[in-house]
C-alpha positions in Angstrom: 40.8 204.6 -9.0 39.8 204.6 -12.7 37.6 207.1 -14.4 34.6 204.7 -14.6 34.4 204.5 -10.9 34.4 208.3 -10.7 31.8 208.9 -13.4 29.0 210.7 -11.6 26.3 209.7 -14.1 27.3 206.1 -13.9 27.1 206.3 -10.1 23.6 207.7 -10.2 22.5 205.0 -12.7 24.0 202.3 -10.5 22.2 203.7 -7.5 18.9 203.6 -9.4 19.4 200.0 -10.3 20.3 199.1 -6.8 17.1 200.7 -5.5 15.0 199.0 -8.2 16.3 195.6 -7.2 15.8 196.5 -3.5 12.2 197.2 -4.2 11.7 194.0 -6.2 13.1 191.9 -3.4 11.4 193.7 -0.5 7.8 192.5 -0.8 5.2 191.7 -3.4 4.7 194.6 -5.8 1.7 196.8 -5.5 -0.6 197.7 -8.4 1.1 201.1 -8.6 4.6 199.7 -8.7 3.6 197.2 -11.4 2.1 200.0 -13.5 5.2 202.2 -13.0 7.5 199.4 -14.0 5.3 198.6 -17.0 5.3 202.2 -18.1 9.1 202.4 -18.1 11.0 201.8 -21.3 11.6 198.1 -20.8 11.2 197.3 -24.5 14.0 199.7 -25.5 16.3 198.4 -22.8 15.5 194.8 -24.0 16.5 195.8 -27.5 19.9 197.2 -26.7 22.4 195.3 -28.7 25.0 193.2 -26.7 23.5 194.5 -23.4 24.0 191.9 -20.6 20.6 193.1 -19.2 18.6 192.7 -22.5 17.2 189.2 -21.7 16.2 190.2 -18.2 14.4 193.3 -19.4 12.7 191.3 -22.1 11.3 188.9 -19.4 10.2 191.8 -17.2 8.5 193.6 -20.1 6.9 190.5 -21.5 5.5 189.4 -18.1 3.9 192.8 -17.6 2.4 193.2 -21.1 -0.8 191.6 -19.9 -0.7 193.2 -16.5 -4.5 193.7 -16.3 -5.3 190.0 -16.4 -4.5 189.0 -12.8 -0.7 189.8 -13.0 -0.6 191.4 -9.5 -2.1 188.3 -7.9 0.2 185.9 -9.9 3.3 187.9 -9.0 2.3 188.1 -5.3 1.8 184.3 -5.2 5.1 183.7 -6.9 7.0 186.1 -4.6 5.4 184.7 -1.5 6.1 181.1 -2.6 9.7 181.7 -3.6 11.0 184.4 -1.3 8.9 183.9 1.9 10.2 180.4 2.0 6.9 178.5 1.3 8.5 176.5 -1.5 11.5 174.3 -0.8 13.9 172.2 -2.8 15.8 169.5 -0.9 14.9 171.2 2.3 16.3 174.6 1.3 14.4 177.8 0.6 15.2 180.9 -1.5 14.6 183.5 1.2 16.9 186.4 0.3 18.9 186.4 3.6 22.7 186.4 3.4 22.8 184.2 6.6 21.1 181.4 4.7 23.6 181.2 1.9 27.0 182.6 2.8 28.3 179.8 5.0 28.0 177.1 2.3 26.9 174.7 5.0 23.9 174.5 7.2 21.5 177.3 6.6 21.3 179.6 9.6 18.8 182.5 9.8 19.9 185.5 11.9 23.5 184.3 11.7 26.8 186.1 11.7 26.1 187.9 8.4 23.1 189.6 10.0 25.3 190.9 12.8 27.9 192.2 10.4 25.4 194.1 8.3 23.8 195.5 11.4 27.1 196.8 12.7 27.9 198.4 9.3 24.5 200.1 9.2 24.9 201.2 12.8 28.4 202.7 11.9 26.7 204.7 9.2 23.9 205.8 11.6 21.4 203.7 9.6 18.9 201.1 10.7 16.0 199.0 9.4 12.8 201.2 9.8 10.7 200.5 12.8 7.8 198.1 12.2 9.6 196.1 9.6 10.2 192.6 10.9 13.1 191.5 8.7 16.8 191.0 9.6 19.4 193.4 8.3 21.0 190.9 6.0 17.9 190.8 3.8 19.0 191.4 0.2 16.7 194.4 -0.2 18.5 196.2 2.7 21.9 195.3 1.3 21.0 196.6 -2.1 19.4 199.8 -0.6 22.6 200.5 1.3 24.8 200.0 -1.8 22.6 202.4 -3.7 22.9 204.9 -0.9 26.7 204.7 -1.1 26.6 205.3 -4.8 24.6 208.4 -4.3 26.8 209.6 -1.5 29.9 209.2 -3.6 28.3 210.9 -6.6 27.3 213.9 -4.4 30.8 214.2 -2.9 32.6 213.9 -6.3 30.2 216.4 -7.9 31.1 218.9 -5.1 34.8 218.4 -5.8 35.4 216.4 -2.7 37.3 213.5 -4.4 39.1 212.2 -1.3 35.9 211.5 0.6 34.1 210.3 -2.5 36.8 207.7 -3.2 36.7 206.7 0.4 33.0 206.0 0.1 33.6 203.9 -3.0 36.3 201.9 -1.1 33.7 201.2 1.6 31.2 200.2 -1.1 33.7 197.8 -2.7 34.5 196.1 0.6 30.9 195.8 1.6 29.9 194.4 -1.8 32.6 191.7 -1.7 31.7 190.7 1.8 28.0 190.8 1.6 27.0 190.3 -2.0 29.7 188.5 -3.9 30.1 186.0 -1.1 26.6 184.4 -1.6 24.6 185.9 -4.4 25.2 183.2 -7.0 24.1 180.5 -4.6 20.9 182.5 -3.9 20.2 183.0 -7.6 20.7 179.3 -8.3 18.3 178.4 -5.5 15.9 181.1 -6.6 15.7 179.6 -10.1 14.4 176.4 -8.6 11.7 178.3 -6.7 10.2 181.0 -9.0 7.5 180.1 -11.5 6.7 183.3 -13.4 8.6 184.9 -16.2 8.7 188.1 -14.3 10.7 186.7 -11.3 13.0 184.7 -13.7 13.7 188.1 -15.2 14.4 189.6 -11.8 17.0 186.9 -11.1 18.6 187.4 -14.5 18.8 191.1 -13.9 20.3 190.6 -10.5 22.9 188.1 -11.9 23.9 190.5 -14.8 24.1 193.6 -12.6 26.1 191.9 -9.9 28.6 190.5 -12.4 29.0 194.0 -13.9 29.4 195.5 -10.5 32.0 193.0 -9.4 34.1 193.7 -12.5 33.7 197.5 -12.1 34.6 197.4 -8.4 37.6 195.1 -8.8 39.0 197.1 -11.7 38.0 200.4 -10.2 40.0 199.8 -7.1 43.2 199.6 -9.0 45.5 202.6 -8.5 
């Protein structure tokens, strides 16, 4: 496993971005979440030369620049239309469920993918919190779990437990390939047909750039 995969700071940064994306896909943002995101250093991130994330951060920052002019309501309407399945294109929605995209055929909610993710979370003694009526293969839960694995690996490596840390990273790689790489590009393509605001176009760009970088890191990092 290469040094990049074992970089503790990089693992923490990856965990933070996974959690950010999990929040963005979970539900419409609150006023507090919008303010916190707008107060982060998006302009500096957008200005980073040759960064694959620059365009995405520019969209996020630009969309939030006038956040006191009805932005919360606009974003909520766009999120609901796109990711709750109200808008459709040729009979398909952009609801962020793995089951709807992984098969490549007929969309099937609560399909095999949901069962697989449920079993993985159960194996890790995790579950969707009570009161949340969403299946386990929702993209938010998948990203949240991958972020948790990054944090777990970082903690183990920091304590000198390299064997268990590397085992966690192997689990992460396998889960990512099975439950993100297998469908995320189809979801992003469908999402682009659904979203109407610059903000959520930026979210999709950020997702695409991060997932591409993750795939490269996980594939190369797994080499011994």
